[in-house]
MIBA-910008 format. One record per residue (C-alpha): residue in three letters; x, y negated, z negated. Coordinates in pm, 1 decimal, always signed. Layout:
REM MIBA-910008
PT code       px       py       pz
PT  ala        X        Y        Z
...
//
This chain:
REM MIBA-910008
PT code       px       py       pz
PT  met  +7296.6   +787.2  +3445.4
PT  lys  +6993.9  +1008.4  +3510.2
PT  ser  +6661.4   +868.6  +3387.4
PT  lys  +6453.0  +1075.2  +3149.5
PT  ser  +6162.5  +1278.8  +3280.3
PT  asn  +5812.8  +1224.9  +3142.3
PT  tyr  +5852.3  +1547.1  +2946.4
PT  glu  +6176.8  +1426.1  +2785.7
PT  lys  +6017.5  +1091.3  +2699.9
PT  arg  +5715.9  +1259.6  +2537.7
PT  leu  +5940.6  +1499.1  +2350.4
PT  glu  +6153.2  +1213.8  +2219.0
PT  tyr  +5842.5  +1018.3  +2117.8
PT  asn  +5693.3  +1321.9  +1939.5
PT  asn  +6017.2  +1397.3  +1759.1
PT  thr  +6050.1  +1037.4  +1642.6
PT  tyr  +5685.8  +1026.1  +1533.3
PT  asn  +5717.7  +1351.0  +1340.5
PT  arg  +6042.7  +1243.0  +1176.3
PT  asn  +5879.4   +918.3  +1060.1
PT  asn  +5541.1  +1055.8   +954.5
PT  tyr  +5585.1  +1409.1   +824.5
PT  arg  +5782.1  +1602.7   +565.5
PT  ser  +5864.0  +1965.6   +612.0
PT  phe  +5914.1  +2224.3   +338.2
PT  ser  +6017.5  +2583.3   +378.5
PT  met  +6098.0  +2879.5   +160.5
PT  arg  +6221.4  +3231.6   +209.3
PT  leu  +6073.8  +3541.7    +56.0
PT  his  +6259.3  +3870.9    +31.0
PT  asn  +6086.5  +4144.7   +234.0
PT  glu  +6126.3  +4407.6    -38.8
PT  asn  +6136.8  +4217.0   -367.6
PT  glu  +5847.3  +3987.5   -282.4
PT  ala  +5646.9  +4210.4    -48.9
PT  asp  +5330.2  +4163.2   -254.4
PT  leu  +5355.8  +3785.2   -219.8
PT  ile  +5421.2  +3807.7   +153.7
PT  glu  +5123.1  +4036.3   +202.1
PT  trp  +4895.4  +3808.1     +0.2
PT  ile  +5003.7  +3486.3   +172.0
PT  glu  +4976.8  +3641.2   +517.7
PT  ser  +4624.4  +3763.4   +438.9
PT  gln  +4497.6  +3407.6   +390.9
PT  asp  +4293.5  +3245.8   +669.0
PT  ser  +4523.9  +2944.1   +667.4
PT  val  +4856.4  +2957.0   +486.5
PT  lys  +4888.2  +2579.3   +490.1
PT  glu  +4540.0  +2520.5   +346.0
PT  tyr  +4593.5  +2789.9    +85.6
PT  leu  +4922.7  +2639.9    -32.0
PT  leu  +4779.1  +2288.1    -30.3
PT  ser  +4487.1  +2402.1   -244.8
PT  leu  +4726.1  +2558.7   -497.8
PT  val  +4929.0  +2239.4   -522.2
PT  arg  +4617.1  +2023.5   -554.9
PT  lys  +4482.5  +2246.3   -834.2
PT  asp  +4816.3  +2218.3  -1011.4
PT  ile  +4812.9  +1838.8   -977.6
PT  glu  +4463.6  +1823.9  -1129.9
PT  lys  +4568.8  +2057.2  -1409.6
PT  ser  +4870.4  +1836.1  -1484.5
PT  lys  +4655.7  +1522.8  -1486.4
PT  lys  +4412.9  +1680.4  -1733.4
PT  lys  +4700.1  +1794.0  -1952.3
PT  glu  +4854.5  +1444.7  -1945.2
PT  lys  +4520.5  +1282.9  -2023.3
PT  lys  +4470.1  +1520.7  -2316.5
PT  lys  +4818.8  +1439.8  -2442.0
PT  lys  +4748.8  +1064.6  -2431.6
PT  thr  +4415.6  +1093.1  -2614.2
PT  ser  +4562.6  +1313.8  -2887.1
PT  lys  +4831.6  +1051.8  -2962.1
PT  lys  +4570.5   +792.4  -3060.4
//
């Protein structure tokens, strides 16, 4: 059996590390029906940072809403 090259070993290590430490999400947008969204997202400096900021804002909004709901029950 042929031993693995350094490249193959690094690749295997990286793949294992990524599988154990990251989650990946993807979505598809229709070129015609969602062209405005595609254009907007692609115009951002960093798509990842932009999407993360939207999710974080939504989390904060949900927390505030939940907190308001709990205080109004008292």
